[in-house]
All heavy atoms as a GROMACS GRO file, in nm:
protein
  581
    1MET      N    1   4.639   9.209  13.102
    1MET     CA    2   4.756   9.169  13.024
    1MET      C    3   4.860   9.111  13.117
    1MET      O    4   4.898   9.175  13.214
    1MET     CB    5   4.809   9.289  12.949
    1MET     CG    6   4.931   9.254  12.871
    1MET     SD    7   5.010   9.398  12.797
    1MET     CE    8   4.911   9.425  12.657
    2SER      N    9   4.905   8.993  13.087
    2SER     CA   10   5.008   8.931  13.171
    2SER      C   11   5.142   8.928  13.098
    2SER      O   12   5.146   8.920  12.974
    2SER     CB   13   4.967   8.790  13.212
    2SER     OG   14   4.964   8.708  13.099
    3THR      N   15   5.246   8.935  13.174
    3THR     CA   16   5.379   8.930  13.118
    3THR      C   17   5.440   8.793  13.146
    3THR      O   18   5.437   8.746  13.259
    3THR     CB   19   5.470   9.037  13.181
    3THR    OG1   20   5.407   9.166  13.160
    3THR    CG2   21   5.607   9.037  13.122
    4GLN      N   22   5.492   8.729  13.043
    4GLN     CA   23   5.555   8.600  13.061
    4GLN      C   24   5.704   8.618  13.064
    4GLN      O   25   5.760   8.698  12.985
    4GLN     CB   26   5.517   8.504  12.948
    4GLN     CG   27   5.373   8.465  12.952
    4GLN     CD   28   5.340   8.363  12.843
    4GLN    OE1   29   5.418   8.343  12.751
    4GLN    NE2   30   5.227   8.300  12.855
    5VAL      N   31   5.768   8.548  13.150
    5VAL     CA   32   5.913   8.554  13.161
    5VAL      C   33   5.967   8.420  13.111
    5VAL      O   34   5.923   8.313  13.156
    5VAL     CB   35   5.958   8.577  13.308
    5VAL    CG1   36   6.108   8.574  13.318
    5VAL    CG2   37   5.904   8.709  13.359
    6PHE      N   38   6.058   8.428  13.017
    6PHE     CA   39   6.118   8.306  12.963
    6PHE      C   40   6.243   8.272  13.042
    6PHE      O   41   6.336   8.354  13.053
    6PHE     CB   42   6.154   8.327  12.812
    6PHE     CG   43   6.213   8.208  12.749
    6PHE    CD1   44   6.136   8.099  12.718
    6PHE    CD2   45   6.348   8.202  12.720
    6PHE    CE1   46   6.190   7.986  12.659
    6PHE    CE2   47   6.404   8.094  12.661
    6PHE     CZ   48   6.324   7.984  12.630
    7ASP      N   49   6.246   8.153  13.095
    7ASP     CA   50   6.364   8.109  13.172
    7ASP      C   51   6.455   8.032  13.079
    7ASP      O   52   6.424   7.922  13.035
    7ASP     CB   53   6.319   8.019  13.286
    7ASP     CG   54   6.435   7.965  13.369
    7ASP    OD1   55   6.546   8.020  13.355
    7ASP    OD2   56   6.412   7.872  13.446
    8ASP      N   57   6.569   8.094  13.047
    8ASP     CA   58   6.663   8.028  12.956
    8ASP      C   59   6.787   7.972  13.032
    8ASP      O   60   6.883   7.937  12.971
    8ASP     CB   61   6.710   8.124  12.847
    8ASP     CG   62   6.788   8.242  12.902
    8ASP    OD1   63   6.794   8.259  13.026
    8ASP    OD2   64   6.847   8.317  12.822
    9SER      N   65   6.776   7.959  13.161
    9SER     CA   66   6.890   7.916  13.239
    9SER      C   67   6.931   7.769  13.212
    9SER      O   68   7.042   7.732  13.239
    9SER     CB   69   6.864   7.936  13.388
    9SER     OG   70   6.754   7.856  13.426
   10ASN      N   71   6.837   7.690  13.160
   10ASN     CA   72   6.871   7.550  13.137
   10ASN      C   73   6.910   7.522  12.991
   10ASN      O   74   6.935   7.408  12.954
   10ASN     CB   75   6.753   7.461  13.177
   10ASN     CG   76   6.630   7.489  13.093
   10ASN    OD1   77   6.621   7.593  13.029
   10ASN    ND2   78   6.533   7.398  13.099
   11LEU      N   79   6.921   7.625  12.906
   11LEU     CA   80   6.958   7.606  12.767
   11LEU      C   81   7.109   7.593  12.753
   11LEU      O   82   7.186   7.656  12.827
   11LEU     CB   83   6.910   7.722  12.680
   11LEU     CG   84   6.760   7.740  12.667
   11LEU    CD1   85   6.731   7.865  12.584
   11LEU    CD2   86   6.697   7.618  12.603
   12ASP      N   87   7.149   7.509  12.660
   12ASP     CA   88   7.294   7.499  12.629
   12ASP      C   89   7.335   7.623  12.555
   12ASP      O   90   7.273   7.662  12.456
   12ASP     CB   91   7.321   7.376  12.541
   12ASP     CG   92   7.305   7.246  12.619
   12ASP    OD1   93   7.325   7.249  12.743
   12ASP    OD2   94   7.272   7.143  12.558
   13ARG      N   95   7.438   7.686  12.600
   13ARG     CA   96   7.490   7.805  12.535
   13ARG      C   97   7.614   7.764  12.454
   13ARG      O   98   7.694   7.682  12.500
   13ARG     CB   99   7.527   7.909  12.638
   13ARG     CG  100   7.408   7.951  12.722
   13ARG     CD  101   7.432   8.087  12.780
   13ARG     NE  102   7.328   8.123  12.873
   13ARG     CZ  103   7.208   8.166  12.841
   13ARG    NH1  104   7.173   8.176  12.715
   13ARG    NH2  105   7.118   8.199  12.931
   14PRO      N  106   7.629   7.822  12.334
   14PRO     CA  107   7.748   7.789  12.256
   14PRO      C  108   7.874   7.835  12.330
   14PRO      O  109   7.875   7.942  12.390
   14PRO     CB  110   7.729   7.864  12.124
   14PRO     CG  111   7.623   7.965  12.153
   14PRO     CD  112   7.545   7.917  12.270
   15LYS      N  113   7.972   7.753  12.326
   15LYS     CA  114   8.098   7.788  12.388
   15LYS      C  115   8.183   7.864  12.290
   15LYS      O  116   8.186   7.837  12.172
   15LYS     CB  117   8.174   7.661  12.430
   15LYS     CG  118   8.095   7.572  12.524
   15LYS     CD  119   8.080   7.634  12.660
   15LYS     CE  120   8.019   7.542  12.761
   15LYS     NZ  121   7.876   7.537  12.768
   16CYS      N  122   8.250   7.963  12.340
   16CYS     CA  123   8.341   8.041  12.256
   16CYS      C  124   8.464   7.954  12.228
   16CYS      O  125   8.526   7.905  12.324
   16CYS     CB  126   8.382   8.169  12.330
   16CYS     SG  127   8.478   8.281  12.232
   17PRO      N  128   8.498   7.930  12.101
   17PRO     CA  129   8.615   7.849  12.075
   17PRO      C  130   8.740   7.913  12.134
   17PRO      O  131   8.752   8.033  12.141
   17PRO     CB  132   8.623   7.842  11.923
   17PRO     CG  133   8.527   7.939  11.872
   17PRO     CD  134   8.436   7.983  11.983
   18SER      N  135   8.831   7.827  12.176
   18SER     CA  136   8.953   7.879  12.238
   18SER      C  137   9.029   7.970  12.146
   18SER      O  138   9.099   8.060  12.190
   18SER     CB  139   9.042   7.764  12.287
   18SER     OG  140   9.081   7.685  12.177
   19SER      N  141   9.019   7.948  12.016
   19SER     CA  142   9.088   8.034  11.920
   19SER      C  143   9.038   8.177  11.925
   19SER      O  144   9.108   8.268  11.885
   19SER     CB  145   9.076   7.978  11.778
   19SER     OG  146   8.942   7.980  11.736
   20MET      N  147   8.916   8.197  11.974
   20MET     CA  148   8.860   8.331  11.982
   20MET      C  149   8.921   8.410  12.099
   20MET      O  150   8.913   8.529  12.106
   20MET     CB  151   8.710   8.326  11.997
   20MET     CG  152   8.639   8.267  11.876
   20MET     SD  153   8.661   8.365  11.729
   20MET     CE  154   8.560   8.506  11.765
   21THR      N  155   8.976   8.338  12.196
   21THR     CA  156   9.032   8.405  12.313
   21THR      C  157   9.183   8.424  12.299
   21THR      O  158   9.241   8.498  12.376
   21THR     CB  159   9.000   8.330  12.440
   21THR    OG1  160   9.053   8.197  12.431
   21THR    CG2  161   8.851   8.324  12.465
   22ASN      N  162   9.245   8.357  12.204
   22ASN     CA  163   9.388   8.372  12.183
   22ASN      C  164   9.415   8.503  12.112
   22ASN      O  165   9.340   8.542  12.024
   22ASN     CB  166   9.444   8.259  12.097
   22ASN     CG  167   9.448   8.128  12.172
   22ASN    OD1  168   9.442   8.125  12.295
   22ASN    ND2  169   9.458   8.020  12.100
   23THR      N  170   9.524   8.567  12.149
   23THR     CA  171   9.566   8.686  12.076
   23THR      C  172   9.708   8.666  12.034
   23THR      O  173   9.782   8.585  12.092
   23THR     CB  174   9.553   8.813  12.161
   23THR    OG1  175   9.634   8.800  12.279
   23THR    CG2  176   9.408   8.842  12.200
   24PHE      N  177   9.747   8.741  11.931
   24PHE     CA  178   9.882   8.729  11.876
   24PHE      C  179   9.944   8.867  11.873
   24PHE      O  180   9.875   8.968  11.859
   24PHE     CB  181   9.875   8.668  11.737
   24PHE     CG  182   9.815   8.528  11.737
   24PHE    CD1  183   9.679   8.513  11.726
   24PHE    CD2  184   9.896   8.419  11.753
   24PHE    CE1  185   9.624   8.385  11.731
   24PHE    CE2  186   9.840   8.292  11.757
   24PHE     CZ  187   9.705   8.275  11.746
   25THR      N  188  10.072   8.870  11.886
   25THR     CA  189  10.146   8.995  11.889
   25THR      C  190  10.253   8.994  11.780
   25THR      O  191  10.312   8.891  11.752
   25THR     CB  192  10.214   9.014  12.027
   25THR    OG1  193  10.113   9.008  12.128
   25THR    CG2  194  10.286   9.145  12.037
   26VAL      N  195  10.276   9.108  11.720
   26VAL     CA  196  10.379   9.124  11.619
   26VAL      C  197  10.497   9.198  11.684
   26VAL      O  198  10.477   9.293  11.757
   26VAL     CB  199  10.327   9.202  11.496
   26VAL    CG1  200  10.438   9.243  11.403
   26VAL    CG2  201  10.224   9.118  11.424
   27ARG      N  202  10.617   9.152  11.654
   27ARG     CA  203  10.738   9.216  11.704
   27ARG      C  204  10.809   9.282  11.588
   27ARG      O  205  10.829   9.224  11.481
   27ARG     CB  206  10.832   9.110  11.768
   27ARG     CG  207  10.961   9.166  11.817
   27ARG     CD  208  11.049   9.065  11.890
   27ARG     NE  209  11.064   8.945  11.810
   27ARG     CZ  210  11.056   8.821  11.859
   27ARG    NH1  211  11.034   8.802  11.986
   27ARG    NH2  212  11.072   8.718  11.780
   28PHE      N  213  10.847   9.409  11.608
   28PHE     CA  214  10.929   9.480  11.511
   28PHE      C  215  11.069   9.494  11.568
   28PHE      O  216  11.087   9.543  11.678
   28PHE     CB  217  10.871   9.618  11.481
   28PHE     CG  218  10.957   9.700  11.389
   28PHE    CD1  219  10.972   9.662  11.254
   28PHE    CD2  220  11.023   9.811  11.433
   28PHE    CE1  221  11.053   9.737  11.170
   28PHE    CE2  222  11.104   9.887  11.348
   28PHE     CZ  223  11.118   9.849  11.217
   29GLU      N  224  11.166   9.442  11.494
   29GLU     CA  225  11.305   9.444  11.538
   29GLU      C  226  11.393   9.519  11.441
   29GLU      O  227  11.376   9.507  11.320
   29GLU     CB  228  11.359   9.303  11.554
   29GLU     CG  229  11.292   9.223  11.663
   29GLU     CD  230  11.355   9.087  11.682
   29GLU    OE1  231  11.315   8.995  11.608
   29GLU    OE2  232  11.449   9.079  11.763
   30SER      N  233  11.483   9.596  11.497
   30SER     CA  234  11.582   9.668  11.417
   30SER      C  235  11.702   9.698  11.507
   30SER      O  236  11.683   9.731  11.625
   30SER     CB  237  11.521   9.797  11.365
   30SER     OG  238  11.621   9.874  11.298
   31PRO      N  239  11.824   9.686  11.454
   31PRO     CA  240  11.940   9.720  11.533
   31PRO      C  241  11.940   9.866  11.579
   31PRO      O  242  12.007   9.900  11.677
   31PRO     CB  243  12.060   9.693  11.441
   31PRO     CG  244  12.008   9.604  11.333
   31PRO     CD  245  11.861   9.632  11.322
   32SER      N  246  11.866   9.951  11.511
   32SER     CA  247  11.862  10.092  11.551
   32SER      C  248  11.774  10.117  11.674
   32SER      O  249  11.776  10.225  11.730
   32SER     CB  250  11.817  10.178  11.434
   32SER     OG  251  11.684  10.148  11.399
   33LEU      N  252  11.698  10.015  11.715
   33LEU     CA  253  11.613  10.029  11.834
   33LEU      C  254  11.684   9.972  11.956
   33LEU      O  255  11.756   9.874  11.946
   33LEU     CB  256  11.480   9.952  11.815
   33LEU     CG  257  11.390   9.998  11.702
   33LEU    CD1  258  11.271   9.901  11.689
   33LEU    CD2  259  11.340  10.138  11.729
   34ASP      N  260  11.659  10.032  12.071
   34ASP     CA  261  11.718   9.977  12.194
   34ASP      C  262  11.653   9.844  12.232
   34ASP      O  263  11.718   9.756  12.287
   34ASP     CB  264  11.700  10.075  12.310
   34ASP     CG  265  11.786  10.201  12.292
   34ASP    OD1  266  11.892  10.191  12.228
   34ASP    OD2  267  11.744  10.307  12.342
   35SER      N  268  11.526   9.832  12.201
   35SER     CA  269  11.454   9.706  12.228
   35SER      C  270  11.344   9.690  12.122
   35SER      O  271  11.303   9.787  12.059
   35SER     CB  272  11.394   9.708  12.368
   35SER     OG  273  11.302   9.813  12.380
   36PRO      N  274  11.296   9.566  12.101
   36PRO     CA  275  11.191   9.547  12.001
   36PRO      C  276  11.064   9.622  12.037
   36PRO      O  277  11.038   9.648  12.154
   36PRO     CB  278  11.166   9.396  12.005
   36PRO     CG  279  11.279   9.337  12.079
   36PRO     CD  280  11.336   9.443  12.167
   37GLU      N  281  10.987   9.656  11.934
   37GLU     CA  282  10.855   9.715  11.956
   37GLU      C  283  10.750   9.605  11.934
   37GLU      O  284  10.766   9.524  11.845
   37GLU     CB  285  10.833   9.830  11.859
   37GLU     CG  286  10.922   9.950  11.886
   37GLU     CD  287  10.896  10.066  11.789
   37GLU    OE1  288  10.804  10.055  11.706
   37GLU    OE2  289  10.968  10.164  11.800
   38TYR      N  290  10.645   9.609  12.014
   38TYR     CA  291  10.540   9.507  12.004
   38TYR      C  292  10.410   9.574  11.961
   38TYR      O  293  10.375   9.683  12.009
   38TYR     CB  294  10.525   9.435  12.138
   38TYR     CG  295  10.646   9.352  12.170
   38TYR    CD1  296  10.749   9.406  12.245
   38TYR    CD2  297  10.659   9.225  12.119
   38TYR    CE1  298  10.864   9.332  12.272
   38TYR    CE2  299  10.773   9.152  12.145
   38TYR     CZ  300  10.873   9.203  12.221
   38TYR     OH  301  10.988   9.128  12.246
   39ILE      N  302  10.341   9.509  11.867
   39ILE     CA  303  10.221   9.563  11.806
   39ILE      C  304  10.110   9.459  11.823
   39ILE      O  305  10.130   9.342  11.794
   39ILE     CB  306  10.245   9.592  11.657
   39ILE    CG1  307  10.362   9.689  11.643
   39ILE    CG2  308  10.120   9.649  11.591
   39ILE    CD1  309  10.437   9.672  11.513
   40GLY      N  310   9.994   9.502  11.862
   40GLY     CA  311   9.882   9.410  11.875
   40GLY      C  312   9.783   9.459  11.974
   40GLY      O  313   9.792   9.574  12.020
   41PRO      N  314   9.684   9.383  12.005
   41PRO     CA  315   9.671   9.241  11.974
   41PRO      C  316   9.606   9.218  11.838
   41PRO      O  317   9.533   9.302  11.786
   41PRO     CB  318   9.579   9.190  12.085
   41PRO     CG  319   9.491   9.307  12.117
   41PRO     CD  320   9.580   9.428  12.098
   42PHE      N  321   9.634   9.101  11.782
   42PHE     CA  322   9.565   9.050  11.665
   42PHE      C  323   9.488   8.927  11.713
   42PHE      O  324   9.533   8.852  11.798
   42PHE     CB  325   9.665   9.008  11.559
   42PHE     CG  326   9.740   9.124  11.499
   42PHE    CD1  327   9.858   9.170  11.559
   42PHE    CD2  328   9.696   9.188  11.385
   42PHE    CE1  329   9.928   9.277  11.506
   42PHE    CE2  330   9.764   9.296  11.332
   42PHE     CZ  331   9.879   9.340  11.391
   43TYR      N  332   9.366   8.910  11.659
   43TYR     CA  333   9.280   8.804  11.709
   43TYR      C  334   9.287   8.676  11.626
   43TYR      O  335   9.215   8.581  11.654
   43TYR     CB  336   9.135   8.855  11.721
   43TYR     CG  337   9.133   8.964  11.826
   43TYR    CD1  338   9.136   9.098  11.790
   43TYR    CD2  339   9.136   8.932  11.960
   43TYR    CE1  340   9.137   9.196  11.888
   43TYR    CE2  341   9.139   9.030  12.059
   43TYR     CZ  342   9.138   9.163  12.021
   43TYR     OH  343   9.142   9.260  12.118
   44SER      N  344   9.374   8.674  11.525
   44SER     CA  345   9.404   8.550  11.456
   44SER      C  346   9.551   8.553  11.411
   44SER      O  347   9.605   8.663  11.387
   44SER     CB  348   9.312   8.527  11.336
   44SER     OG  349   9.352   8.605  11.224
   45GLU      N  350   9.609   8.439  11.404
   45GLU     CA  351   9.748   8.431  11.359
   45GLU      C  352   9.760   8.475  11.213
   45GLU      O  353   9.859   8.538  11.175
   45GLU     CB  354   9.803   8.290  11.379
   45GLU     CG  355   9.952   8.280  11.355
   45GLU     CD  356  10.011   8.146  11.392
   45GLU    OE1  357   9.933   8.052  11.422
   45GLU    OE2  358  10.135   8.134  11.393
   46ASP      N  359   9.658   8.444  11.132
   46ASP     CA  360   9.660   8.486  10.993
   46ASP      C  361   9.663   8.638  10.979
   46ASP      O  362   9.734   8.693  10.898
   46ASP     CB  363   9.539   8.429  10.918
   46ASP     CG  364   9.553   8.281  10.890
   46ASP    OD1  365   9.664   8.226  10.895
   46ASP    OD2  366   9.448   8.218  10.862
   47ASP      N  367   9.582   8.707  11.064
   47ASP     CA  368   9.582   8.856  11.059
   47ASP      C  369   9.718   8.908  11.100
   47ASP      O  370   9.767   9.004  11.038
   47ASP     CB  371   9.475   8.911  11.151
   47ASP     CG  372   9.335   8.893  11.096
   47ASP    OD1  373   9.320   8.861  10.977
   47ASP    OD2  374   9.238   8.913  11.176
   48ALA      N  375   9.778   8.852  11.201
   48ALA     CA  376   9.910   8.898  11.244
   48ALA      C  377  10.014   8.874  11.135
   48ALA      O  378  10.096   8.960  11.106
   48ALA     CB  379   9.952   8.825  11.374
   49GLN      N  380  10.007   8.757  11.071
   49GLN     CA  381  10.102   8.725  10.964
   49GLN      C  382  10.079   8.814  10.842
   49GLN      O  383  10.175   8.859  10.780
   49GLN     CB  384  10.092   8.577  10.925
   49GLN     CG  385  10.203   8.534  10.832
   49GLN     CD  386  10.341   8.552  10.892
   49GLN    OE1  387  10.370   8.502  10.999
   49GLN    NE2  388  10.427   8.628  10.824
   50ASP      N  389   9.956   8.843  10.810
   50ASP     CA  390   9.923   8.932  10.698
   50ASP      C  391   9.982   9.072  10.726
   50ASP      O  392  10.035   9.136  10.634
   50ASP     CB  393   9.774   8.943  10.676
   50ASP     CG  394   9.715   8.817  10.615
   50ASP    OD1  395   9.791   8.730  10.568
   50ASP    OD2  396   9.589   8.804  10.616
   51TYR      N  397   9.970   9.118  10.850
   51TYR     CA  398  10.025   9.248  10.887
   51TYR      C  399  10.179   9.246  10.867
   51TYR      O  400  10.233   9.340  10.808
   51TYR     CB  401   9.992   9.280  11.032
   51TYR     CG  402  10.047   9.412  11.079
   51TYR    CD1  403   9.977   9.529  11.059
   51TYR    CD2  404  10.170   9.420  11.145
   51TYR    CE1  405  10.026   9.652  11.100
   51TYR    CE2  406  10.218   9.541  11.188
   51TYR     CZ  407  10.148   9.656  11.167
   51TYR     OH  408  10.200   9.776  11.207
   52CYS      N  409  10.242   9.139  10.913
   52CYS     CA  410  10.389   9.127  10.896
   52CYS      C  411  10.426   9.129  10.748
   52CYS      O  412  10.520   9.198  10.709
   52CYS     CB  413  10.440   8.999  10.960
   52CYS     SG  414  10.432   8.997  11.139
   53ASP      N  415  10.355   9.050  10.670
   53ASP     CA  416  10.386   9.041  10.528
   53ASP      C  417  10.373   9.177  10.460
   53ASP      O  418  10.460   9.217  10.381
   53ASP     CB  419  10.293   8.940  10.460
   53ASP     CG  420  10.320   8.796  10.502
   53ASP    OD1  421  10.426   8.768  10.562
   53ASP    OD2  422  10.232   8.710  10.477
   54ALA      N  423  10.267   9.250  10.494
   54ALA     CA  424  10.245   9.381  10.433
   54ALA      C  425  10.356   9.479  10.474
   54ALA      O  426  10.412   9.554  10.390
   54ALA     CB  427  10.108   9.436  10.472
   55ARG      N  428  10.388   9.482  10.603
   55ARG     CA  429  10.490   9.575  10.652
   55ARG      C  430  10.630   9.538  10.601
   55ARG      O  431  10.706   9.624  10.562
   55ARG     CB  432  10.490   9.582  10.804
   55ARG     CG  433  10.358   9.627  10.865
   55ARG     CD  434  10.311   9.761  10.815
   55ARG     NE  435  10.406   9.863  10.854
   55ARG     CZ  436  10.424   9.978  10.793
   55ARG    NH1  437  10.348  10.011  10.691
   55ARG    NH2  438  10.514  10.063  10.831
   56ASN      N  439  10.662   9.408  10.601
   56ASN     CA  440  10.791   9.364  10.548
   56ASN      C  441  10.802   9.393  10.398
   56ASN      O  442  10.908   9.432  10.349
   56ASN     CB  443  10.816   9.216  10.577
   56ASN     CG  444  10.848   9.191  10.723
   56ASN    OD1  445  10.905   9.275  10.792
   56ASN    ND2  446  10.809   9.075  10.771
   57GLY      N  447  10.690   9.379  10.326
   57GLY     CA  448  10.689   9.414  10.184
   57GLY      C  449  10.717   9.562  10.161
   57GLY      O  450  10.792   9.598  10.071
   58SER      N  451  10.657   9.646  10.246
   58SER     CA  452  10.681   9.790  10.236
   58SER      C  453  10.829   9.824  10.263
   58SER      O  454  10.886   9.909  10.195
   58SER     CB  455  10.593   9.866  10.333
   58SER     OG  456  10.457   9.852  10.299
   59LEU      N  457  10.884   9.760  10.366
   59LEU     CA  458  11.025   9.782  10.395
   59LEU      C  459  11.113   9.741  10.277
   59LEU      O  460  11.204   9.814  10.236
   59LEU     CB  461  11.067   9.703  10.518
   59LEU     CG  462  11.010   9.749  10.654
   59LEU    CD1  463  11.043   9.649  10.763
   59LEU    CD2  464  11.064   9.887  10.690
   60SER      N  465  11.083   9.627  10.219
   60SER     CA  466  11.159   9.573  10.105
   60SER      C  467  11.149   9.670   9.987
   60SER      O  468  11.251   9.699   9.920
   60SER     CB  469  11.110   9.435  10.067
   60SER     OG  470  11.179   9.385   9.958
   61LEU      N  471  11.027   9.716   9.957
   61LEU     CA  472  11.010   9.810   9.845
   61LEU      C  473  11.083   9.942   9.867
   61LEU      O  474  11.120  10.010   9.774
   61LEU     CB  475  10.860   9.838   9.821
   61LEU     CG  476  10.781   9.722   9.762
   61LEU    CD1  477  10.632   9.757   9.762
   61LEU    CD2  478  10.829   9.689   9.624
   62SER      N  479  11.106   9.974   9.996
   62SER     CA  480  11.180  10.095  10.029
   62SER      C  481  11.331  10.071  10.030
   62SER      O  482  11.406  10.163  10.062
   62SER     CB  483  11.138  10.146  10.170
   62SER     OG  484  11.002  10.179  10.166
   63GLY      N  485  11.372   9.948   9.998
   63GLY     CA  486  11.514   9.916   9.994
   63GLY      C  487  11.575   9.880  10.129
   63GLY      O  488  11.698   9.875  10.141
   64ILE      N  489  11.492   9.849  10.227
   64ILE     CA  490  11.543   9.814  10.359
   64ILE      C  491  11.545   9.661  10.370
   64ILE      O  492  11.439   9.597  10.367
   64ILE     CB  493  11.455   9.875  10.469
   64ILE    CG1  494  11.454  10.027  10.456
   64ILE    CG2  495  11.504   9.831  10.608
   64ILE    CD1  496  11.356  10.097  10.543
   65PRO      N  497  11.664   9.601  10.382
   65PRO     CA  498  11.671   9.453  10.390
   65PRO      C  499  11.619   9.404  10.526
   65PRO      O  500  11.618   9.475  10.625
   65PRO     CB  501  11.822   9.426  10.374
   65PRO     CG  502  11.891   9.553  10.405
   65PRO     CD  503  11.794   9.664  10.381
   66SER      N  504  11.579   9.276  10.528
   66SER     CA  505  11.522   9.216  10.649
   66SER      C  506  11.620   9.210  10.765
   66SER      O  507  11.579   9.204  10.881
   66SER     CB  508  11.463   9.080  10.617
   66SER     OG  509  11.564   8.994  10.573
   67TRP      N  510  11.750   9.211  10.735
   67TRP     CA  511  11.847   9.206  10.847
   67TRP      C  512  11.858   9.344  10.914
   67TRP      O  513  11.913   9.354  11.023
   67TRP     CB  514  11.982   9.154  10.801
   67TRP     CG  515  12.048   9.232  10.694
   67TRP    CD1  516  12.038   9.212  10.558
   67TRP    CD2  517  12.134   9.348  10.708
   67TRP    NE1  518  12.109   9.306  10.489
   67TRP    CE2  519  12.171   9.391  10.579
   67TRP    CE3  520  12.181   9.417  10.818
   67TRP    CZ2  521  12.253   9.499  10.557
   67TRP    CZ3  522  12.266   9.528  10.796
   67TRP    CH2  523  12.300   9.567  10.666
   68VAL      N  524  11.805   9.446  10.850
   68VAL     CA  525  11.808   9.581  10.909
   68VAL      C  526  11.680   9.607  10.988
   68VAL      O  527  11.687   9.668  11.095
   68VAL     CB  528  11.822   9.688  10.800
   68VAL    CG1  529  11.804   9.828  10.856
   68VAL    CG2  530  11.958   9.677  10.730
   69ALA      N  531  11.566   9.558  10.942
   69ALA     CA  532  11.439   9.574  11.011
   69ALA      C  533  11.342   9.469  10.963
   69ALA      O  534  11.338   9.438  10.844
   69ALA     CB  535  11.382   9.715  10.986
   70CYS      N  536  11.266   9.412  11.056
   70CYS     CA  537  11.165   9.314  11.015
   70CYS      C  538  11.056   9.300  11.119
   70CYS      O  539  11.073   9.330  11.238
   70CYS     CB  540  11.228   9.179  10.985
   70CYS     SG  541  11.284   9.090  11.128
   71TYR      N  542  10.940   9.257  11.069
   71TYR     CA  543  10.824   9.229  11.154
   71TYR      C  544  10.808   9.076  11.158
   71TYR      O  545  10.822   9.008  11.058
   71TYR     CB  546  10.698   9.288  11.091
   71TYR     CG  547  10.694   9.440  11.096
   71TYR    CD1  548  10.760   9.516  10.998
   71TYR    CD2  549  10.623   9.506  11.194
   71TYR    CE1  550  10.756   9.656  11.003
   71TYR    CE2  551  10.619   9.645  11.199
   71TYR     CZ  552  10.686   9.718  11.104
   71TYR     OH  553  10.682   9.855  11.108
   72SER      N  554  10.771   9.023  11.276
   72SER     CA  555  10.745   8.881  11.288
   72SER      C  556  10.639   8.857  11.395
   72SER      O  557  10.619   8.938  11.485
   72SER     CB  558  10.874   8.807  11.325
   72SER     OG  559  10.926   8.853  11.447
   73VAL      N  560  10.570   8.745  11.382
   73VAL     CA  561  10.465   8.707  11.480
   73VAL      C  562  10.535   8.644  11.599
   73VAL      O  563  10.621   8.557  11.584
   73VAL     CB  564  10.364   8.610  11.418
   73VAL    CG1  565  10.260   8.569  11.523
   73VAL    CG2  566  10.296   8.673  11.298
   74VAL      N  567  10.497   8.689  11.720
   74VAL     CA  568  10.555   8.633  11.841
   74VAL      C  569  10.481   8.504  11.875
   74VAL      O  570  10.357   8.500  11.869
   74VAL     CB  571  10.540   8.734  11.957
   74VAL    CG1  572  10.593   8.673  12.087
   74VAL    CG2  573  10.613   8.863  11.925
   75ASP      N  574  10.551   8.400  11.909
   75ASP     CA  575  10.489   8.273  11.947
   75ASP      C  576  10.422   8.282  12.083
   75ASP      O  577  10.466   8.346  12.170
   75ASP     CB  578  10.593   8.160  11.954
   75ASP     CG  579  10.645   8.125  11.816
   75ASP    OD1  580  10.574   8.148  11.718
   75ASP    OD2  581  10.759   8.074  11.809
   0.00000   0.00000   0.00000
């Protein structure tokens, strides 16, 4: 019985899109904090924005206005 070895060194490998290597961070700001808090990483801007929308919605439903506390995606 012989064993064959497949040489794949000359095959084109798919490149990871640059968007897969980018990460996004969410910043939580409030005057009651000494400095902003950072949350992440998120692997898509949409996921980071969805997180912000959900958290800001919860703050709003709790009666906390956006000038008191808010989440935003860091550029």
